[in-house]
C-alpha positions as CSV (number, residue, x, y, z in Angstrom):
1,M,2.4,26.3,8.8
2,F,2.7,23.7,11.0
3,Q,5.2,23.2,14.0
4,V,5.4,19.6,15.2
5,N,7.5,19.1,17.7
6,K,7.7,16.2,21.1
7,H,5.3,18.1,23.0
8,N,2.8,19.1,20.4
9,I,2.9,15.8,17.8
10,T,0.3,14.1,19.4
11,D,-2.3,16.5,19.2
12,I,-1.4,17.4,16.0
13,L,-1.8,14.1,14.7
14,S,-4.9,13.3,16.3
15,E,-6.5,16.0,15.1
16,L,-5.8,15.6,11.5
17,T,-6.9,11.3,12.0
18,V,-10.1,12.6,13.0
19,K,-10.5,15.4,10.5
20,S,-9.3,13.2,7.7
21,A,-11.4,10.2,8.7
22,T,-14.5,12.8,8.5
23,S,-13.7,13.4,5.1
24,A,-13.6,9.7,4.2
25,I,-16.6,9.6,5.2
26,K,-18.0,11.7,3.0
27,K,-16.2,10.0,0.2
28,Q,-17.2,6.1,1.0
29,H,-19.4,4.0,-1.7
30,I,-22.0,2.8,-0.9
31,D,-20.3,-1.3,-0.7
32,G,-18.3,0.3,1.9
33,S,-15.2,0.6,-0.6
34,F,-13.4,4.1,-1.3
35,L,-11.7,5.4,-4.5
36,P,-8.8,2.9,-5.4
37,G,-5.9,5.5,-6.5
38,R,-2.9,4.7,-8.7
39,N,-0.7,2.6,-6.6
40,N,1.4,5.8,-6.2
41,S,4.6,5.7,-8.6
42,W,3.8,2.9,-10.0
43,N,0.6,4.1,-12.2
44,D,-1.1,0.7,-11.8
45,N,-4.7,0.2,-12.3
46,V,-5.9,-1.7,-8.7
47,T,-8.5,-2.3,-6.8
48,P,-10.0,-0.3,-3.6
49,A,-8.8,-2.8,-1.5
50,R,-5.7,-1.1,-0.5
51,T,-7.3,2.4,-0.1
52,T,-10.1,1.0,1.7
53,S,-7.6,-1.0,4.0
54,H,-6.1,2.1,4.9
55,Y,-9.1,4.2,5.3
56,A,-10.9,1.3,7.9
57,I,-7.6,2.1,10.1
58,Q,-8.4,5.9,10.2
59,L,-11.9,5.4,10.9
60,C,-10.9,2.9,13.8
61,K,-8.7,5.5,15.1
62,A,-10.7,8.0,15.0
63,Y,-13.4,6.4,17.1
64,S,-11.0,5.3,19.6
65,L,-9.9,9.3,20.2
66,T,-13.5,10.6,19.8
67,K,-15.8,7.7,20.8
68,N,-18.4,8.6,18.1
69,I,-19.9,5.7,16.6
70,K,-20.3,6.6,12.9
71,Y,-16.7,6.3,12.6
72,L,-17.0,2.7,13.4
73,Q,-20.0,2.3,11.5
74,S,-18.1,3.7,8.8
75,A,-14.9,1.6,9.5
76,E,-17.7,-1.5,9.4
77,L,-18.8,-1.0,6.2
78,A,-15.5,-0.6,5.1
79,Y,-14.8,-4.3,6.5
80,N,-17.8,-5.5,4.5
81,Y,-16.6,-4.4,1.5
82,L,-12.6,-5.9,2.2
83,T,-14.4,-9.6,3.1
84,S,-16.5,-9.7,0.4
85,P,-16.6,-12.3,-2.2
86,E,-15.6,-9.3,-5.3
87,L,-12.0,-9.0,-3.7
88,R,-11.7,-12.8,-2.8
89,P,-12.8,-14.5,-6.2
90,F,-11.6,-17.7,-5.2
91,D,-11.4,-17.6,-1.4
92,K,-7.4,-17.6,-1.5
93,T,-5.5,-13.8,-1.3
94,F,-7.3,-10.2,-2.3
95,N,-7.5,-8.9,-5.3
96,C,-5.4,-6.0,-5.3
97,R,-4.2,-5.3,-8.7
98,T,-6.4,-5.1,-12.2
99,E,-2.7,-3.6,-14.4
100,K,-2.2,-6.5,-17.2
101,N,0.5,-8.0,-17.4
102,K,1.0,-7.9,-13.7
103,N,0.1,-10.1,-10.9
104,K,-3.6,-9.4,-9.4
105,C,-2.3,-9.6,-5.9
106,N,-0.1,-7.2,-5.4
107,G,2.6,-9.2,-4.6
108,L,3.5,-9.7,-0.5
109,I,2.5,-6.1,0.0
110,G,-1.1,-6.1,-1.4
111,Q,-1.7,-8.4,1.3
112,A,-0.1,-7.4,4.0
113,W,-1.6,-4.3,3.6
114,V,-5.4,-5.5,4.0
115,I,-3.8,-8.2,6.3
116,E,-2.5,-5.2,8.4
117,S,-6.1,-3.6,8.7
118,L,-8.0,-7.0,9.6
119,I,-5.5,-6.8,12.5
120,H,-6.8,-3.2,13.4
121,G,-10.6,-4.2,12.6
122,A,-10.8,-7.0,14.9
123,K,-9.4,-4.9,17.7
124,Y,-12.3,-2.3,17.4
125,L,-15.1,-4.6,15.9
126,R,-14.6,-7.4,17.9
127,Y,-14.9,-9.7,14.9
128,N,-13.3,-12.8,15.2
129,K,-13.7,-13.2,11.3
130,L,-11.2,-10.6,10.8
131,I,-8.7,-11.8,12.5
132,E,-9.4,-15.5,10.8
133,L,-9.5,-13.9,7.6
134,A,-6.1,-11.9,8.8
135,R,-4.7,-15.2,9.6
136,S,-5.4,-17.7,6.9
137,T,-4.4,-15.4,4.3
138,Y,-1.2,-14.9,6.0
139,K,-1.0,-18.9,6.3
140,L,-1.1,-19.1,2.3
141,H,1.8,-17.9,2.0
142,E,4.9,-20.1,2.1
143,Y,8.5,-19.1,3.4
144,N,11.2,-20.5,1.6
145,Q,13.6,-21.8,3.7
146,N,16.3,-22.1,0.8
147,Y,16.0,-18.1,0.2
148,H,15.0,-16.9,3.1
149,L,12.4,-15.0,1.8
150,Y,8.3,-15.4,1.5
151,S,6.4,-15.8,-1.9
152,P,3.5,-13.8,-3.2
153,I,0.4,-16.1,-3.6
154,E,-1.5,-15.2,-6.8
155,I,-5.6,-14.8,-6.3
156,N,-6.3,-18.0,-7.4
157,G,-4.1,-19.7,-5.1
158,R,-0.8,-20.1,-7.7
159,I,2.3,-19.9,-5.9
160,L,4.8,-17.4,-7.5
161,K,8.6,-17.3,-7.0
162,P,10.1,-16.0,-4.1
163,A,9.4,-11.7,-3.6
164,K,13.0,-9.6,-4.6
165,T,11.5,-6.3,-3.3
166,L,12.7,-5.8,0.2
167,N,9.9,-3.4,1.0
168,H,7.7,-6.1,0.1
169,Q,9.6,-8.6,2.4
170,L,9.5,-6.3,5.5
171,I,6.1,-5.0,5.5
172,F,5.0,-8.6,5.3
173,T,7.0,-10.2,7.9
174,A,6.1,-7.5,10.3
175,V,2.4,-7.8,9.7
176,G,3.2,-11.1,10.6
177,C,4.9,-10.1,13.6
178,M,1.4,-8.5,14.4
179,L,-0.2,-11.3,14.1
180,I,1.8,-13.2,16.8
181,Q,1.3,-10.2,18.9
182,A,-2.8,-10.2,18.6
183,T,-2.9,-14.5,18.3
184,I,-0.7,-16.9,18.4
185,D,2.8,-17.4,17.7
186,E,2.1,-20.3,15.1
187,H,4.4,-18.2,12.0
188,K,7.1,-16.9,14.8
189,P,10.3,-19.5,13.9
190,E,10.1,-18.8,10.5
191,L,9.7,-15.2,11.1
192,L,12.7,-14.9,13.2
193,D,14.7,-16.9,10.7
194,F,14.1,-13.9,8.3
195,Y,15.1,-11.0,10.8
196,K,18.2,-13.7,11.4
197,K,19.0,-14.2,7.9
198,L,18.2,-9.9,7.0
199,P,22.0,-8.8,7.8
200,N,22.5,-11.0,4.9
201,L,19.4,-10.8,2.3
202,A,20.3,-6.6,2.7
203,L,21.8,-5.0,0.4
204,K,23.2,-1.6,1.3
205,Y,25.1,0.9,-0.6
206,K,28.2,2.9,1.0
207,N,25.8,5.5,2.9
208,G,23.5,2.7,4.6
209,I,20.7,3.4,2.3
210,L,18.9,0.1,1.8
211,A,18.7,-1.2,-1.9
212,H,15.1,-1.9,-3.6
213,H,16.3,-5.7,-4.1
214,V,17.3,-8.1,-2.0
215,H,20.4,-9.9,-1.9
216,Y,19.1,-13.3,-3.0
217,G,19.7,-16.9,-3.9
218,P,20.0,-20.7,-2.8
219,N,23.2,-19.9,-1.8
220,S,26.3,-18.1,-1.4
221,I,27.2,-18.5,-5.1
222,M,24.4,-18.1,-6.4
223,R,23.6,-15.5,-4.5
224,N,27.1,-13.6,-5.6
225,T,26.9,-14.3,-9.4
226,L,23.0,-12.9,-9.3
227,R,24.5,-9.4,-7.8
228,L,27.0,-8.5,-9.7
229,L,24.6,-9.3,-13.2
230,R,22.4,-7.4,-11.2
231,Y,24.8,-4.2,-10.7
232,P,23.7,-2.2,-13.6
233,I,20.1,-2.4,-11.6
234,F,21.5,-1.5,-8.3
235,L,23.0,1.9,-9.4
236,K,19.7,3.0,-11.5
237,T,17.8,2.1,-8.4
238,Y,19.4,4.9,-5.8
239,S,16.9,7.4,-6.1
240,R,14.4,5.0,-5.4
241,A,16.3,3.2,-2.5
242,I,16.0,6.8,-0.8
243,G,12.6,7.1,-1.3
244,Y,11.3,4.0,0.1
245,H,14.3,4.1,2.6
246,S,12.0,5.8,5.5
247,F,9.0,2.9,4.4
248,N,11.5,0.0,5.0
249,L,12.6,1.8,8.5
250,F,8.9,1.8,9.4
251,S,8.4,-1.8,8.5
252,L,11.1,-2.5,10.8
253,G,9.4,-0.1,13.4
254,L,6.2,-2.0,13.5
255,A,7.9,-5.4,14.0
256,K,10.2,-4.6,16.9
257,S,7.1,-2.8,18.7
258,A,4.6,-6.0,17.9
259,L,7.7,-8.7,19.5
260,P,9.7,-6.2,21.7
261,G,10.8,-8.4,23.9
262,S,12.4,-11.0,21.5
263,D,16.1,-12.0,21.4
264,V,16.2,-11.9,17.7
265,W,16.7,-8.1,18.3
266,D,19.4,-8.5,20.1
267,T,21.3,-10.6,17.5
268,P,24.5,-8.8,17.1
269,K,24.6,-8.5,12.9
270,L,20.7,-7.9,12.9
271,R,22.1,-5.2,15.5
272,K,25.0,-3.7,13.4
273,L,22.3,-3.1,10.7
274,I,20.0,-1.4,12.8
275,E,22.4,0.7,13.5
276,Q,23.6,1.5,10.3
277,L,19.9,1.5,9.0
278,H,19.8,4.6,11.5
279,L,23.0,6.3,10.6
280,A,22.3,6.1,7.3
281,I,19.2,8.8,7.7
282,T,21.3,11.2,9.5
283,S,23.7,11.5,6.9
284,K,23.8,14.6,4.9
285,D,23.3,12.9,1.7
286,Y,20.3,11.7,3.0
287,L,18.6,14.7,4.8
288,E,19.7,16.4,1.0
289,H,18.2,14.3,-1.5
290,I,15.2,13.5,0.7
291,K,13.1,16.5,0.3
292,T,13.3,16.4,-4.0
293,N,13.4,12.1,-4.1
294,S,11.0,11.6,-6.5
295,Y,9.7,8.0,-4.7
296,A,9.2,10.4,-1.3
297,Y,6.8,13.0,0.2
298,A,4.3,12.7,-2.5
299,Y,3.5,9.3,-1.8
300,R,4.5,8.4,1.2
301,L,4.9,9.5,5.2
302,V,8.6,9.6,6.0
303,G,8.9,11.5,8.8
304,P,6.2,9.7,10.7
305,E,7.7,6.4,9.2
306,L,11.2,7.3,10.6
307,L,9.6,8.2,13.8
308,V,8.1,5.2,14.0
309,F,11.3,3.0,13.9
310,C,13.0,5.6,16.2
311,R,10.7,5.6,19.1
312,A,10.8,1.2,18.7
313,F,14.4,1.0,18.3
314,G,15.3,3.6,21.3
315,F,17.0,6.3,18.7
316,D,16.9,9.9,20.1
317,Q,19.3,11.2,17.7
318,L,17.7,13.0,14.6
319,N,14.5,13.6,16.0
320,E,14.1,17.2,16.1
321,E,14.8,16.6,12.4
322,I,12.1,14.2,11.6
323,Y,10.4,16.4,13.6
324,R,10.8,19.0,11.0
325,M,10.0,16.9,8.2
326,V,6.4,15.7,9.4
327,S,5.9,19.5,9.6
328,F,7.4,19.9,6.0
329,Q,5.4,17.0,4.8
330,L,2.1,18.7,6.3
331,D,2.7,21.8,4.6
332,Q,3.1,20.6,1.4
333,H,0.6,18.1,0.8
334,W,-2.2,19.0,4.0
335,D,-5.6,20.1,1.9
336,K,-7.0,22.4,4.2
337,S,-10.1,22.8,2.5
338,E,-10.8,18.9,2.2
339,N,-9.4,17.9,5.2
340,S,-6.8,14.9,3.9
341,L,-3.4,14.3,3.1
342,S,-4.0,15.0,-1.1
343,K,-2.4,18.1,-2.1
344,N,0.6,18.3,-4.8
345,T,0.8,14.4,-4.8
346,P,-0.1,12.7,-8.6
347,D,-1.7,10.1,-6.5
348,S,-4.0,12.1,-4.0
349,D,-6.3,9.1,-3.5
350,T,-3.7,6.4,-1.9
351,L,-1.8,9.5,-0.3
352,A,-4.8,10.4,1.5
353,S,-5.6,7.3,2.8
354,R,-1.8,6.4,4.2
355,L,-2.1,9.2,6.5
356,Y,-3.0,6.6,9.0
357,E,0.5,5.4,9.5
358,I,0.3,8.4,12.0
359,C,-2.0,6.2,13.9
360,Y,1.4,4.4,14.9
361,L,2.1,7.8,16.7
362,I,-1.2,8.4,18.8
C-alpha cells in the first residue's frame, strides 16, 4: 500500500520515475519509439508520437535524478524518432493518429504533447533543433481573434476549424506559456487574450465542473444560440467532464507555473473562475464520483494533476485529500512486477507513459 503525504511525496515520485524510466528503456524500439497505446478511452489507432513524447520526459527526469547517462541516451533516441520524417511527412505538424475519418494531427492536443516534450528535451540535451522545432510547430497554429480559440493544423498544413474541446485549448495554451518561458514572448499577446477571455469561453455545471466543450461563436448571439442547441450534449457529457476536470486544472497549473508573474492571473473574472474550479474539487459530488468515473484514474493521473494546480495557484485546502488520491491511484494502477503505471487500465501503454506528469511535482 502506498501512503503518500506532503513529507514523502517527492521521494516516492522520484523513485517511481526512475523505475518507470528503467522499465521503459527495455521496451524502446530500435528507432527510438515506444508502443503507441490506444488514445485512452477514445480507442483510436495512433502513432507512437504521444507515448514516445511522454516517455522522453520521464527519461530526461530520470537522468536529472540519477545522472546516469543511459537515461539521456534513451531520451536522445526518442527525440531522434520524434524529429524524424516519419512523423512529419509534410514538414508541418506531427502525425499522431491514423484512425479513419479523424484528423491525423489529433487536434491541438496531439501537437501540444509533442511540443511539450521537445521543450523538455531541449533543456536536457541542449539541442537547439528541438526548441526550434517546438517553436515552428506551435507557430503554425493560427489564433482566431473572433472566437478567441486556436485552430488545429493537419499534417499537410491544412487549417482546421477552431477546436471546440476545452482540454485541447487549455493544454495547447499551457504549452505556449512554457515556450514563452523557454524562449521569447512572440506568442504572448494571443495567449494573454485567451486567458482573459477564458471565463467567457468556459462552460460550467452548477457545481463548478468545467464542461467538455467551450462556449464558442463569433459573437454573443451566436454563442448563446449554439449553447442552447448543444444543451443535450452538455447534459450527456457530464461524466466525461468530471473525468477531465483534473486535466483541465493541470493545464492551468502548468500555464501559471510558466508565467507566474503575469498580470493576467489577477484579472478579476479569471481569478474568480480559478477559485470556482478549486471549490469544485472540494465538493462532495466530485470526491464521491471521481473514484468510479470511467474517464478518470484508469486514463489520467488525477491526484498529481490536481496537486500541480493547487501548488501553482497557492491553494492549500484539500491537499491531504489529494495525497490520498495519489495513493489510491498508485495502489490501483502501479504494477510492481513491471515497474510501470500499467495495471487495471484498458490502455496500459498510454497510462504508463503518462506517468511523466509527476515530473512536475519533483
